[in-house]
Wavefront OBJ file of the C-alpha trace (Angstrom):
o trace
v 0.000 0.000 0.000
v 1.058 3.644 -0.346
v 1.912 5.050 3.044
v 1.374 8.670 4.099
v 4.404 10.913 4.054
v 6.370 10.736 7.271
v 5.443 7.178 8.266
v 7.295 3.914 8.572
v 5.802 0.463 7.946
v 3.064 -0.290 10.457
v 3.136 3.196 11.940
v 0.491 5.753 11.078
v 1.884 8.999 12.406
v 1.408 12.498 10.954
v 4.500 13.939 9.295
v 4.084 17.205 11.203
v 4.451 15.318 14.497
v 7.711 13.775 13.374
v 9.124 17.065 12.123
v 8.101 18.936 15.256
v 9.863 16.382 17.443
v 12.943 16.312 15.240
v 13.242 20.080 15.268
v 13.098 20.156 19.050
v 16.105 17.827 19.208
v 18.008 19.474 16.388
v 17.432 16.479 14.092
v 16.129 16.299 10.561
v 15.644 13.959 7.635
v 15.794 10.189 7.556
v 18.278 9.936 10.424
v 15.947 11.738 12.783
v 12.729 9.814 12.215
v 13.715 6.380 13.624
v 15.060 8.008 16.775
v 11.868 10.008 17.248
v 9.866 6.822 16.793
v 11.820 5.182 19.596
v 11.065 8.162 21.782
v 7.398 7.771 20.914
v 7.561 4.143 21.953
v 8.940 5.284 25.281
v 5.898 7.473 25.975
v 4.437 6.754 29.373
v 1.513 4.359 28.971
v -0.067 2.137 31.602
v 0.054 -0.873 29.282
v 3.704 -0.538 28.180
v 5.343 -3.959 28.106
v 2.030 -5.850 28.404
v 0.204 -8.164 26.022
v -3.545 -7.671 25.628
v -6.051 -9.854 23.822
v -9.120 -8.121 22.405
v -12.236 -9.444 20.724
v -14.480 -7.688 18.216
v -18.011 -8.843 17.422
v -19.178 -8.000 13.926
v -21.566 -8.920 11.150
v -20.999 -12.180 9.295
v -20.552 -11.801 5.559
v -20.595 -7.999 5.809
v -17.526 -6.562 4.087
v -17.408 -3.296 6.059
v -17.165 -5.272 9.298
v -14.361 -7.432 7.990
v -12.515 -4.354 6.675
v -12.362 -2.922 10.174
v -11.039 -6.196 11.565
v -8.511 -6.703 8.763
v -7.039 -3.298 9.565
v -6.477 -4.199 13.233
v -2.855 -5.371 12.621
v -2.067 -1.808 11.558
v -3.351 -0.656 14.932
v -1.221 -3.299 16.675
v 1.878 -1.955 14.905
v 0.883 1.592 15.775
v 0.516 1.036 19.529
v 3.633 -1.128 19.665
v 5.653 1.747 18.228
v 3.920 4.547 20.071
v 3.031 3.010 23.432
v 5.130 -0.125 23.720
v 2.402 -2.728 24.249
v 1.298 -5.724 22.204
v -2.294 -6.354 21.217
v -3.980 -9.123 19.260
v -7.553 -9.277 18.032
v -10.014 -12.104 17.740
v -13.187 -11.759 15.688
v -16.598 -13.277 16.328
v -19.518 -12.805 13.991
v -23.193 -13.457 13.372
v -25.651 -12.534 10.583
v -27.641 -9.296 10.834
v -30.676 -11.228 12.034
v -28.779 -12.905 14.887
v -26.097 -10.416 15.881
v -28.107 -8.401 18.391
v -29.134 -11.498 20.307
v -25.542 -12.755 20.322
v -24.337 -9.430 21.740
v -27.187 -9.072 24.235
v -26.839 -12.618 25.590
v -23.185 -11.988 26.350
v -23.512 -8.442 27.700
v -26.422 -9.352 29.978
v -23.983 -11.487 31.997
v -21.476 -8.589 32.232
v -19.088 -10.656 30.147
v -15.930 -9.312 28.499
v -16.374 -11.829 25.697
v -16.693 -9.006 23.150
v -14.701 -5.874 23.993
v -15.735 -3.850 20.954
v -18.939 -4.461 19.014
v -19.966 -3.406 15.528
v -23.604 -2.639 16.277
v -26.386 -1.853 13.884
v -27.400 1.764 14.375
v -30.937 0.996 15.589
v -29.620 -1.083 18.492
v -28.133 1.896 20.368
v -31.139 2.231 22.651
v -31.403 -1.479 23.412
v -27.696 -1.663 24.281
v -27.461 1.648 26.127
v -30.556 1.517 28.327
v -29.440 -1.544 30.368
v -25.965 -0.014 30.764
v -24.272 -2.636 28.589
v -22.222 -0.214 26.489
v -20.035 2.713 27.465
v -21.400 6.228 27.304
v -18.797 8.144 25.327
v -19.319 11.819 26.167
v -16.473 11.960 28.706
v -14.195 9.860 26.501
v -14.749 12.204 23.572
v -14.156 15.260 25.780
v -10.767 13.874 26.834
v -9.579 12.760 23.380
v -9.109 15.363 20.675
v -8.914 12.721 17.946
v -12.543 11.897 18.691
v -13.744 15.488 18.471
v -14.403 15.349 14.753
v -16.423 17.513 12.448
v -18.801 14.946 10.968
v -20.047 15.294 7.409
v -23.619 16.026 8.500
v -25.882 15.794 11.536
v -27.267 12.643 9.945
v -24.068 10.884 11.032
v -24.496 11.911 14.673
v -28.214 11.144 14.725
v -27.716 7.717 13.160
v -24.591 6.248 14.727
v -23.949 8.159 17.910
v -26.924 9.670 19.731
v -29.506 8.100 22.040
v -32.158 9.081 22.963
v -32.973 10.942 19.759
v -32.574 14.655 20.263
v -30.388 14.281 23.350
v -26.673 14.994 23.692
v -25.854 11.499 24.978
v -23.340 9.680 22.782
v -23.041 5.874 22.788
v -21.447 4.990 19.467
v -18.894 6.183 16.921
v -19.237 5.546 13.170
v -17.548 2.382 11.959
v -19.131 2.328 8.509
v -21.267 5.039 7.000
v -23.903 3.820 4.590
v -26.758 5.110 2.481
v -28.992 3.711 -0.209
v -27.731 4.053 -3.780
v -28.991 3.015 -7.175
v -26.660 0.750 -9.151
v -27.279 1.107 -12.893
v -26.038 -0.898 -15.872
v -23.899 1.743 -17.528
v -23.436 -0.402 -20.629
v -27.207 -0.446 -21.144
v -28.105 3.182 -20.439
v -25.195 4.517 -22.504
v -25.950 2.297 -25.512
v -27.004 4.593 -28.403
v -29.570 2.063 -29.663
v -31.173 1.787 -26.231
v -31.210 5.572 -25.889
v -32.892 5.974 -29.260
v -35.514 3.327 -28.499
v -36.255 4.785 -25.068
v -36.692 8.289 -26.490
v -39.006 6.947 -29.185
v -41.156 5.074 -26.655
v -41.388 7.603 -23.816
v -40.467 10.919 -25.395
v -37.748 11.615 -22.822
v -34.033 10.997 -22.580
v -32.877 7.686 -21.114
v -31.109 8.781 -17.897
v -27.451 7.889 -18.272
v -25.465 10.275 -16.043
v -25.203 11.004 -12.337
v -26.930 14.335 -12.933
v -29.782 12.652 -14.788
v -30.483 10.394 -11.825
v -30.028 13.221 -9.358
v -33.150 14.756 -10.892
v -35.012 11.532 -11.728
v -38.599 11.177 -10.562
v -40.098 7.878 -9.480
v -42.474 8.041 -12.456
v -39.577 8.287 -14.898
v -37.603 5.663 -13.007
v -40.556 3.325 -13.497
v -40.237 3.915 -17.226
v -36.610 2.790 -17.011
v -37.633 -0.363 -15.137
v -40.397 -1.114 -17.628
v -38.136 -0.499 -20.628
v -35.480 -2.968 -19.527
v -37.839 -5.697 -18.325
v -37.260 -8.379 -20.973
v -37.938 -11.802 -19.446
v -37.420 -13.540 -22.785
v -33.825 -12.268 -22.708
v -33.257 -12.945 -19.011
v -33.256 -9.244 -18.166
v -35.432 -7.342 -15.695
v -35.691 -3.666 -14.881
v -34.767 -3.722 -11.202
v -34.039 -5.511 -7.978
v -35.258 -4.112 -4.660
v -35.421 -5.810 -1.269
v -38.732 -7.406 -0.238
v -37.551 -10.185 2.085
v -39.000 -10.800 5.534
v -35.492 -11.282 6.950
v -34.323 -8.569 9.375
v -35.201 -5.113 7.937
v -34.924 -5.958 4.247
v -38.461 -5.012 3.200
v -38.724 -2.176 5.715
v -35.843 -0.025 4.464
v -36.968 0.503 0.856
v -40.611 0.832 1.905
v -39.857 3.428 4.590
v -37.825 5.268 1.940
v -40.845 5.487 -0.361
v -43.121 6.510 2.519
v -40.826 9.308 3.707
v -40.076 10.508 0.183
v -43.824 10.627 -0.506
v -44.471 12.791 2.559
v -45.355 10.085 5.077
v -44.084 9.459 8.597
v -43.747 6.265 10.620
v -44.117 7.539 14.206
v -43.728 10.556 16.459
v -40.342 10.032 18.104
v -41.084 12.585 20.840
v -44.339 11.055 22.033
v -43.937 7.465 20.858
v -47.209 7.691 18.941
v -47.516 5.249 16.031
v -51.253 4.787 15.531
v -52.574 7.502 13.225
v -49.063 8.281 11.987
v -47.975 5.074 10.273
v -51.415 3.879 9.202
v -52.406 6.547 6.694
v -53.767 6.438 3.169
v -50.541 8.001 1.895
v -48.389 5.266 3.400
v -50.797 2.649 2.045
v -50.282 4.090 -1.446
v -46.518 3.818 -0.936
v -46.984 0.129 -0.140
v -49.151 -0.346 -3.219
v -46.536 1.318 -5.391
v -43.691 -0.817 -4.108
v -45.738 -3.971 -4.613
v -46.655 -2.929 -8.167
v -42.960 -2.736 -9.035
v -42.554 -6.467 -8.522
v -43.580 -6.926 -12.153
v -40.268 -5.368 -13.181
v -38.208 -7.756 -11.049
v -36.984 -11.329 -11.475
v -39.059 -14.253 -10.201
v -38.667 -14.743 -6.473
v -38.109 -11.050 -5.762
v -40.291 -11.191 -2.633
v -37.410 -13.158 -1.082
v -34.731 -10.676 -2.116
v -32.396 -9.380 0.566
v -28.855 -8.055 0.269
v -27.280 -11.323 -0.906
v -29.987 -12.108 -3.440
v -29.637 -8.651 -4.960
v -25.889 -9.119 -5.274
v -26.490 -12.406 -7.093
v -28.920 -11.112 -9.725
v -26.887 -7.955 -10.215
v -23.513 -9.624 -10.719
v -25.153 -12.190 -13.005
v -26.333 -9.348 -15.246
v -30.018 -10.119 -14.775
v -31.183 -6.607 -13.788
v -30.688 -3.132 -15.230
v -30.932 -1.288 -11.894
v -30.629 -2.249 -8.248
v -31.464 -0.332 -5.080
v -28.679 -1.438 -2.776
v -26.506 -0.176 0.061
v -23.458 1.859 -0.926
v -21.433 -0.229 1.517
v -22.019 -3.307 -0.642
v -20.124 -1.742 -3.537
v -17.195 -4.104 -3.083
v -19.485 -7.055 -3.821
v -21.631 -5.343 -6.456
v -18.703 -4.109 -8.555
v -16.537 -6.977 -9.719
v -13.576 -7.274 -12.096
v -16.046 -8.511 -14.711
v -18.522 -5.605 -14.505
v -16.379 -2.750 -13.159
v -16.577 -0.779 -16.414
v -20.310 -1.361 -16.761
v -21.606 0.140 -13.507
v -22.907 3.606 -12.659
v -23.743 4.348 -9.017
v -26.218 7.197 -8.590
v -28.841 8.643 -6.207
v -32.137 6.731 -6.044
v -35.260 8.434 -7.454
v -37.350 11.192 -5.937
v -41.052 10.847 -5.149
v -43.958 13.275 -5.223
v -45.333 15.917 -7.525
v -42.931 17.934 -9.665
v -41.621 20.858 -7.666
v -42.603 19.188 -4.413
v -40.765 15.913 -4.945
v -38.064 14.762 -2.566
v -35.910 11.836 -1.611
v -35.508 10.662 1.974
v -34.047 7.165 2.151
v -33.105 4.871 5.000
v -29.664 5.154 6.487
v -27.582 2.024 6.794
v -24.204 1.583 8.403
v -22.942 0.644 11.822
v -21.277 2.280 14.821
v -18.522 0.962 17.052
v -19.744 0.520 20.621
v -17.583 -0.364 23.627
v -18.434 -3.016 26.210
v -19.110 -1.209 29.496
v -17.776 -4.212 31.452
v -14.269 -4.164 29.986
v -11.540 -4.226 32.608
v -9.204 -1.248 32.811
v -6.647 -2.616 30.352
v -9.183 -3.605 27.691
v -10.994 -0.312 28.103
v -7.743 1.568 27.507
v -7.038 -0.457 24.357
v -10.577 0.190 23.119
v -10.122 3.936 23.544
v -6.674 3.801 21.898
v -8.265 1.924 19.009
v -10.935 4.590 18.544
v -8.306 7.338 18.624
v -6.368 5.489 15.919
v -9.453 4.697 13.820
v -10.256 8.385 13.341
v -6.746 9.507 12.422
v -6.800 11.039 8.913
v -4.342 8.406 7.708
v -6.505 5.558 8.990
v -9.662 7.011 7.438
v -7.839 7.385 4.129
v -6.656 3.783 4.225
v -10.146 2.570 5.138
v -11.624 4.415 2.150
v -8.948 2.987 -0.158
v -9.937 -0.502 0.942
v -13.587 0.180 0.156
v -14.926 1.535 3.451
v -17.124 4.606 3.948
v -15.722 7.085 6.492
v -18.045 9.759 7.895
v -15.816 12.699 8.860
v -16.038 15.916 6.879
v -12.287 16.227 6.332
v -12.028 12.878 4.541
v -15.213 13.219 2.509
v -14.321 16.777 1.474
v -10.984 15.832 -0.083
v -10.838 16.591 -3.798
v -10.273 12.969 -4.765
v -12.788 11.300 -2.430
v -15.541 11.001 -5.051
v -13.281 8.921 -7.294
v -11.694 6.616 -4.704
v -14.607 4.166 -5.091
v -17.354 4.122 -7.747
v -20.079 4.575 -5.115
v -18.446 7.407 -3.156
v -20.147 10.260 -4.952
v -23.620 8.775 -4.480
v -22.853 7.906 -0.835
v -21.744 11.456 -0.087
v -24.716 12.921 -1.970
v -27.156 10.846 0.075
v -25.348 11.745 3.316
v -26.245 15.396 2.820
v -28.813 16.706 5.351
v -32.396 15.714 4.617
v -31.685 12.976 2.081
v -31.313 10.026 4.455
v -32.452 9.219 7.976
v -32.452 6.401 10.489
v -35.417 5.003 12.383
v -36.247 3.828 15.907
v -33.302 3.877 18.237
v -35.867 2.755 20.782
v -34.973 -0.244 23.011
v -38.037 -2.053 21.629
v -36.643 -1.863 18.108
v -36.462 -5.614 17.508
v -40.051 -6.223 18.645
v -41.390 -3.384 16.522
v -39.405 -4.578 13.520
v -40.628 -8.172 13.784
v -44.287 -7.076 13.724
v -43.646 -4.727 10.866
v -41.728 -7.164 8.701
v -44.508 -9.688 9.204
v -47.105 -7.193 8.014
v -45.151 -5.674 5.133
v -44.185 -9.006 3.621
v -47.657 -10.416 4.143
v -48.896 -7.688 1.830
v -46.037 -7.956 -0.678
v -46.533 -11.717 -1.071
v -50.307 -11.435 -1.440
v -51.228 -13.101 1.846
v -52.916 -9.830 2.836
v -54.785 -7.894 0.180
v -55.442 -4.482 1.793
v -52.421 -2.242 2.442
v -54.299 0.104 4.767
v -55.571 -2.768 6.930
v -52.028 -4.127 7.177
v -50.824 -0.721 8.367
v -53.662 -0.582 10.911
v -52.527 -3.932 12.296
v -48.856 -2.916 12.495
v -49.633 0.463 14.066
v -51.856 -1.107 16.731
v -49.296 -3.724 17.623
v -46.447 -1.196 17.789
v -48.564 1.195 19.833
v -49.135 -1.587 22.354
v -45.416 -2.438 22.493
v -44.457 1.169 23.191
v -47.291 1.684 25.675
v -46.273 -1.408 27.648
v -42.691 -0.131 27.680
v -43.720 3.320 28.912
v -42.419 5.030 25.776
v -45.869 6.434 25.030
v -48.711 7.317 27.374
v -51.329 6.568 24.745
v -52.953 3.167 24.684
v -54.001 1.593 21.388
v -57.478 2.739 20.331
v -60.571 0.565 20.581
v -60.392 -0.398 16.905
v -57.152 -2.246 17.599
v -59.120 -5.042 19.224
v -60.402 -6.113 15.810
v -57.329 -5.597 13.611
v -55.533 -8.564 12.097
v -53.567 -9.557 9.028
l 1 2 3 4 5 6 7 8 9 10 11 12 13 14 15 16 17 18 19 20 21 22 23 24 25 26 27 28 29 30 31 32 33 34 35 36 37 38 39 40 41 42 43 44 45 46 47 48 49 50 51 52 53 54 55 56 57 58 59 60 61 62 63 64 65 66 67 68 69 70 71 72 73 74 75 76 77 78 79 80 81 82 83 84 85 86 87 88 89 90 91 92 93 94 95 96 97 98 99 100 101 102 103 104 105 106 107 108 109 110 111 112 113 114 115 116 117 118 119 120 121 122 123 124 125 126 127 128 129 130 131 132 133 134 135 136 137 138 139 140 141 142 143 144 145 146 147 148 149 150 151 152 153 154 155 156 157 158 159 160 161 162 163 164 165 166 167 168 169 170 171 172 173 174 175 176 177 178 179 180 181 182 183 184 185 186 187 188 189 190 191 192 193 194 195 196 197 198 199 200 201 202 203 204 205 206 207 208 209 210 211 212 213 214 215 216 217 218 219 220 221 222 223 224 225 226 227 228 229 230 231 232 233 234 235 236 237 238 239 240 241 242 243 244 245 246 247 248 249 250 251 252 253 254 255 256 257 258 259 260 261 262 263 264 265 266 267 268 269 270 271 272 273 274 275 276 277 278 279 280 281 282 283 284 285 286 287 288 289 290 291 292 293 294 295 296 297 298 299 300 301 302 303 304 305 306 307 308 309 310 311 312 313 314 315 316 317 318 319 320 321 322 323 324 325 326 327 328 329 330 331 332 333 334 335 336 337 338 339 340 341 342 343 344 345 346 347 348 349 350 351 352 353 354 355 356 357 358 359 360 361 362 363 364 365 366 367 368 369 370 371 372 373 374 375 376 377 378 379 380 381 382 383 384 385 386 387 388 389 390 391 392 393 394 395 396 397 398 399 400 401 402 403 404 405 406 407 408 409 410 411 412 413 414 415 416 417 418 419 420 421 422 423 424 425 426 427 428 429 430 431 432 433 434 435 436 437 438 439 440 441 442 443 444 445 446 447 448 449 450 451 452 453 454 455 456 457 458 459 460 461 462 463 464 465 466 467 468 469 470 471 472 473 474 475 476 477 478 479 480 481 482 483 484 485 486 487 488 489 490 491 492 493 494
């Protein structure tokens, strides 16, 4: 790899630090740097001379998680040089659908089994409320490396803050993530396809980032329809409809929000009357209607299934997470892919796009002993060094700090970077439910949404009534809201 100026192998240290130290001792050039490094290693540190074993819990099969772990040897070299201690890392993992339970089962016993956890953003409340993870406000106040200027408030609201609207910080961004639209560049740039599209619809086939930046859902549907050619093994799109985890929820919430809907009142905990509206029902109907542009079996599509149909060349567009770019863009298709913002919804002039945030924060086990806690804090300080963020981006990760994302070359480091940064702008993406009852609310919702998408339930509004009533009861029982479900909830069902 290319190392930053002023570093030696395994050591990520700003050049200005080296030069400042060398000048103070009357040293300069290559002869000075190794000596300064030895002085750095002699810095007073409570763990100097010790060997520490750490364990990270992350998401199985999720490349951003593995990127963070694969970079841990660089951290080990860094602290060996700077602080004089040795550290090794183990890695445990579980799928998205099982990871929270794996973490909670361990933390509930006050175990140090997992010292650092890559948490999904919505789990902050469930992990923080019982006191299982470390509140970070004091840690951040004492460590300048952690006092970053984040790219937007969306980063803080998604990966760091609980309760919503408070100043309490429980996580730090490990991987930023937004929705993006992956488009077959070879198809949309083909002159014959462009001519045929213009002849059929009377508009230009969108083929540039700027085209998709301004694309309406109505015109996106034309693109999906145009490229749906089952006889040739090609379909217009792949979106996620699966009942697993939050796979159906994220695209559907995105359509609801972008169409002017809401899913709850975070301040009062009110769901009934907010989620179950005619507008949100229409969003459900629209998403279901798009199944005709997707390959057979699309109601079972999650992240992995989308990757499969995309890399096999079966779909012209795919709504997918930016963080999955490493899997979506392969040596075989790398010159055939355009990554752009997903479409806007609503009437012309009033249309907007508000899509679900993805990504994960680092959280620290509150039961770590003193040594493991110190290593965890050292790790966070190292993770947010400019040099580390740069290396993470080069390997395919999505940093969240403004300095890294504002660099002139950031948009071209990875094919999805420009779309990721565009969607990270304020108002274009948002997270949902940091509430401790997240998993219970999600299970009810996924059951209802997929029941409608698969045709088991025929009426979108009735499905929303059922979900809203059930979620209202969950939050009322938990004390999050003071409002009981209404009388009509006694007769709602799927």
